[in-house]
C-alpha positions as CSV (number, residue, x, y, z in Angstrom):
1,X,3.4,-0.7,16.8
2,X,4.8,-2.0,13.5
3,X,2.4,-2.1,10.5
4,X,2.5,-4.8,7.8
5,X,1.1,-3.7,4.4
6,X,-1.2,-6.3,2.8
7,X,-2.5,-6.5,-0.8
8,X,-4.1,-10.0,-0.5
9,X,-5.9,-12.2,1.9
10,X,-3.6,-13.6,4.6
11,X,-4.3,-15.1,8.1
12,X,-4.1,-11.9,10.2
13,X,-3.6,-13.9,13.3
14,X,0.0,-14.4,12.2
15,X,0.5,-10.7,12.0
16,X,-1.1,-10.1,15.4
17,X,1.0,-12.9,16.9
18,X,4.1,-11.1,15.7
19,X,3.0,-8.0,17.6
20,X,2.2,-6.1,14.4
21,X,-0.9,-4.4,12.9
22,X,-2.3,-5.4,9.4
23,X,-2.7,-2.5,7.0
24,X,-4.9,-3.1,3.9
25,X,-3.2,-1.1,1.2
26,X,-5.9,-1.9,-1.4
27,X,-8.6,-0.1,0.7
28,X,-6.3,2.7,1.7
29,X,-5.5,3.3,-2.0
30,X,-9.0,3.1,-3.4
31,X,-10.4,5.4,-0.7
32,X,-7.6,7.9,-1.0
33,X,-8.8,11.4,-2.0
34,X,-5.6,11.8,-4.0
35,X,-5.2,8.4,-5.7
36,X,-3.6,9.9,-8.8
37,X,-0.8,11.3,-6.7
38,X,-0.1,7.8,-5.4
39,X,0.1,6.4,-8.9
40,X,2.5,9.2,-10.0
41,X,4.7,8.5,-7.0
42,X,5.2,4.9,-8.1
43,X,6.1,6.1,-11.6
44,X,8.5,8.6,-10.1
45,X,10.4,5.8,-8.4
46,X,10.6,3.8,-11.5
47,X,7.4,1.8,-12.3
48,X,6.6,2.0,-16.0
49,X,3.4,3.8,-17.0
50,X,2.2,0.5,-18.5
51,X,2.1,-1.1,-15.0
52,X,-1.3,-1.7,-13.5
53,X,-2.6,1.4,-11.8
54,X,-3.8,-0.5,-8.8
55,X,-0.3,-2.0,-8.2
56,X,1.2,1.5,-8.5
57,X,-1.4,2.9,-6.2
58,X,-0.7,0.3,-3.6
59,X,3.0,1.1,-3.8
60,X,2.3,4.8,-3.4
61,X,0.1,4.3,-0.4
62,X,2.6,1.9,1.2
63,X,5.3,4.6,0.8
64,X,3.0,7.2,2.3
65,X,2.3,4.9,5.3
66,X,6.0,4.2,5.7
67,X,6.8,7.9,6.0
68,X,4.5,8.6,8.9
């Protein structure tokens, strides 16, 4: 089943109606045992060091989920 990464509140009924599963990237990032690695991954693909770490962590986690 296709997953849709979320970083904000949305009506999940729309995601379920599309036959997808919501994936809360914020919680996946903050509970990750290797959050620093996720931040460094975002910097590796081009995010500046001055970008918010939370945003970079969400991107890193989203990339990890996409590689499963």
